[in-house]
C-alpha positions in Angstrom: 67.4 156.3 118.6 67.6 159.1 116.2 65.5 157.4 113.8 61.4 158.0 113.2 59.3 156.1 115.6 57.3 153.0 113.8 54.6 151.5 115.7 54.2 147.5 115.8 51.5 145.0 116.8 52.9 144.8 120.6 52.3 148.5 121.4 49.4 149.8 119.2 48.2 152.2 122.0 51.7 154.1 122.8 50.6 157.9 122.2 53.3 160.1 120.3 54.4 160.4 116.7 58.5 159.8 118.0 59.8 162.5 115.4 61.1 165.1 117.8 64.6 163.5 118.2 65.0 162.4 114.3 64.0 165.9 113.5 66.0 167.5 116.0 69.3 165.2 114.7 68.3 166.2 111.1 68.2 170.0 111.4 71.5 169.7 113.5 73.1 167.5 110.5 71.9 169.8 108.1 73.7 172.6 109.8 77.2 170.6 110.0 76.2 169.7 113.6 75.2 167.0 115.7 72.8 165.5 118.5 74.3 163.3 120.9 72.9 161.5 124.2 74.4 160.3 127.5 72.6 158.5 130.0 73.2 157.4 133.7 70.8 155.9 135.9 70.3 159.3 137.1 69.7 160.9 134.2 69.5 161.1 130.3 71.1 164.1 128.6 71.0 165.3 124.8 73.5 167.6 123.6 72.3 169.6 120.4 76.0 170.8 118.7 76.4 172.9 116.0 79.3 174.8 114.4 79.5 178.4 115.3 79.3 179.5 111.5 76.8 177.2 110.1 75.1 179.7 108.3 75.7 182.0 106.0 73.4 184.4 104.3 72.6 184.3 100.9 
């Protein structure tokens, strides 16, 4: 789910680049965090987690 979206011949007209979740996941990982997903019939929830002290000024 957190990989870049690729179009195939079955859905060539689907819109969007499909990069949003991938980019968010990469940002979280770069800062020692993660992006999680949980889903129920009522909702799908994405949780972006990062450590409090993930950024240190240079």
